[in-house]
N, C-alpha and C positions, 0 to 999 in steps of 0.2 A: 445128389452129387454134393462133395464135400467142397466148402468154399476154404480155398487157400487163400491168406491175407498173411500181409507182414504191418505189423504197428510198432510204432518208434515216436519218441519226442523228443525234446531241444530246448534248451534254455541258454540264452547270450548272458554268459554272467553267473547264470544258478544260482541265487533267481537272480530275472531280469525279463528281457523279451524273449515268450517263452512260447512254442509250436511244436503242434502236434501232425500225425499222420497217419491213416493204413492207405495198405495199397495191394490191389489185383491186376491189375493189368495197367495199359495208356489210357483204356477207357472204364476204368473201373478205382477212382481212387479218392480220395477228401482228406482235408486239413485246414486247421484251424489252428487258435494261440489265444494269448494273453498279451496286454502290454508290461506285465509284469508276473512272471510264477516259477517252476522250479522244471529239472528234468523228468521229477519223478511225475509231477503233475501232469507234464505231455505225456508220460509213457504210458498212464494212465486214462487219461482222456481218450488217447486212441484204441486202446479197445472198447472201454465203454460207446465211442462212436460208431464203431465198426459191429456190434452188438446192436445198438440202437437200427444203422442203418440197414441190417439184415432182419429186424425181428417183423418183417413181412412176409421170411421164410422158414419159420420157426423149427422144420422137418428139413431142416437141410446141416451139416455139423457143419460146425469151422474149424477150421485147421489155422493155432494163428501162432506166425513166427516172430518170438519175441529175442530183444538182445537181454531185456533187460532182468536179474534173477529175483528185484524184488518186487516188478508186481507180477512172474510168477507165482512166488511164494505167496503173496499177498491174495492170491486169487483163487489157488489151489492148495493152501494149507495154513492160511495163519486166520483168513476170517472168519471161520465157523467161532474158533476159539475166539477171538477179541469180541465176537456180538455178544457169545456169552458171559462177557467178563462187561457191558454198556458199551460196546467199541474203546475197552482199554488194553492196553499190553499187560504184560505178566508183572513187569514193573510198574501196573497203578499207572503210568503215567498215559493220557490221548494218544488216542492212534492217530496218526498225521494221514491229512486228507481223506478224512474222514468221510468226506459229504460224496466223492466222491466215487469210493471206494461203496458206501450206501446204493449210490446209482447203480454201480455194477452189479453187487449183491443181487437187485432186483432185478437187474436187466436179465442174467443168467438161468432165470427160475424156465424151465422145460425147456433149456436149451443142452444140446449136446455138444462139447466143445473138446478139443486138445490142443495144449500150448509146446510148441517144441521152438528152444531154446536155441539161438545163435549167432556165432559172434560175431560181436559189430564192426565196423570197417573193416573187413575181411574178404569183401568181394562177392558176399551174397546177393544177385540181382534183385528181391522182393525187399531185402532189407535196404540196400544201397541205394532203391526210390524211393521207400517209406522216410527214411532219414534225409534225404535230398529234400523232400517235400517240407518234413517236420524243421528242418532247418531254415528252408527260405520261408515257412510262416514266421518262423522266428524272427527273421532279418526285415521281414514286414512289418511288422509291429515296432521294433528297434527305429526303422524310419517312419514311422506312423501312417503308411500306407496300408490298405486292403490286400489281405494277401489273397491268393489265388487259391478259393474251395475246392476245387479240382471237381469233376462230373459226379462224384456221388456213385452211388448203388444203384442200380437199375429196378425202378419199380416201388424202388424205399418210398414209403410216407411224406411227402416233405415238412410237414407239420409236426411228427417224431421227434425231432433233432433238429431246430432253426441254425441258422449258420450262424451269428454269432452267438459266439459258447461264454456264459460267464465265468468268470474264476471262482475256482472251486467251493472257497466258502459260499458264493452267494446262493449252489447250486441247495437247492431242498430234497429235505430225506425222503425217501419213496417209504411205501409202508411195506410191515416185514413182508416175505413172501409166503406164500402158500405151500409151496412144495419143492422140495428139494434139488439142486440143478443135478443136470445127470453130467457130469464129465467123465472121460473116456482119456486113458492113457494114448499117447503121441504113438504113430506107430511103431510096431518094432526097427522097421526097414527105414529107419529118419536117421542119415548119414552124420555120426560124430556129436548127437546129442547127450552131454553128460548129465549123470546123475549128480547133482548139486543141492538137491531142495530135498532129501528125507533125513535130513539131522537137525536141520533148524529147528527150533524149536516155537522161536518168535519173531518178529521185526525186528533185527538188528538196529540200534543207534548207531546209523554209518559215521567215522569219523573223519570223512572224506565227500564231497560232495561226485556225485555219479563219472558226470562228463568230464571236470577236469581233472579227475583223479583215475581217469577210464586207463591208466598207463599202469595199476594197480591188477587189475582182470589180467593183465600177460602174467605176471608171478603166479597164475594158479593154471594156464598154459603152460608156463615150464615145467612148474613139477609136477606136472602129467608128462611129459615130456622124461624126465627123471627116470616115472614108474615105467617106462614102454623100456621090453628087454632091447627092440631095436635101437633104440636111443643108446641105452644102455653097453650093448656090443659093438658102438661107435666111439672109438678112441677119442677121435676129435671132438664131435659132440658134446660128450660127457663133459670133455675135459674144456671145455665152451662156459656149460653150465657152472661147474665147481670154481668158487672165488679160489686163489692162489693161495688161501689161507683157511682150506673149509678143515674143519673138522665134523666128526659127529660120536653122539656118545650112543652106544648101542643098548637095550634092553638087560645085557648082561652089566652093564657098567663099566664097560670098557672105551675106549677113547680110538676112536679111527682118523688117521691121514687122510689128505685127500690122496696120495696116492695107491694106499691101501684099499679106501674104496674104488680107485678107477681099477685097480687090480681084478678087485672081486666083482668089479662089473665084467672086465675082461672073460672071467673065469663062466661068465653065463651061467644058465638053470633057474635062473627068477623067472616066475609063470608073471602075467598078464596081471596088473592090479587096475581099481578104479580106486577114484578118490571122490570123497564125502567135505565137502569144505566146509568147515566148523566155524572158525573167524577167518578175517582179514582183515591186517589192520596197519596203518604207516606208525611207526616207530619214529622217526623223524624225517628229514625232508628226502635222506637218500635210504634207510632201512624198513623195510616189511616185514610182518611176524603172519606167518600162514601156519596157522590150525587146521586138521584134517583129520578124518578118519579113512585108513587103506583097508581093501577090502581086496585082498585076495587067497588062493585056492588052499593055502596053508594055514588062513584064518584072517580075523583084523587083527590092527594096531591104531593106535591114537597118536599122531605124528606133529611136529611142530618143530618148520624152518624157518632160518633168518634170512632175507634176501638182501643183498646192496645194491644198489644200482654206483654203479662206477665206469666210465667213461660209455658212457650212450647206452648200457646195456644191465641187465639184471643178474646175479649172479649169487648162487647161495653161497653163505656164509658158514654158517652152522645148521647140524638138523639131529634131533631128539627122535625115536623111536618107542613106542611100549605096547608089548605084547596085549590084547584084550583075552579075557575068560580064561 
């Protein structure tokens, strides 16, 4: 039977008191943390502990719900290349959180697993339960008290993963695995799972910490809305997403005004398009730049959008697209 669990991390201050947790149900969950750590450390540790806590059931597939693109990319995309380069990134810089990553690399050997991205803080029951416990653990370390570590996984070897976890820097690197892990894709019926990861070649050096700048994640969701034919057919919603000074430059070099784009949306005819994120960076306190590849029935395009935050909401101020091929 597939084990379905959510994994999450939390850091108060990022870095600061940090916590992690994985959650299956009220009788099966675990949490921990450190007096000082980062959100990404917590996210990675939650996944590592889940693998270790289920190591006595190697035949059981793991389906891991995770709201961290960083963690999913690390494990499903970047680690093989990092290992070939001596755990260095494409730019030659050392990989962050390498000790935790090496432990995960060893823990997944021989396991069957799938990751499913879920939007954080969006009411997903398992994700919310893991997030609450990770945050509670971070809060406990902030208050200099022992966190509630939970009941753990039934039948887990208590010596395989002790309750007091050292910071990542103190974790010893495991031996190189002798066999490749056996990842499987997430089930096709998983609702709302975006394909955000196939175009990224290496770990980005984030210009902002994940939790404090989590608001930027909404920019991707809003851009995805603009690619949805149902949203384009709704003049009220489409108008809310376009800034009053919006302009677009098309592949032909023509400049389009906000009203011309809204009129074009109203004409219909556009098919459903998927979005593959390339970069997402904050330009200043109120401006974000998103670059991505759109995939639609007529082909693919490279696109960039500048989003501006005003009056408590994000709106797209400028867009440009170029057809590929």
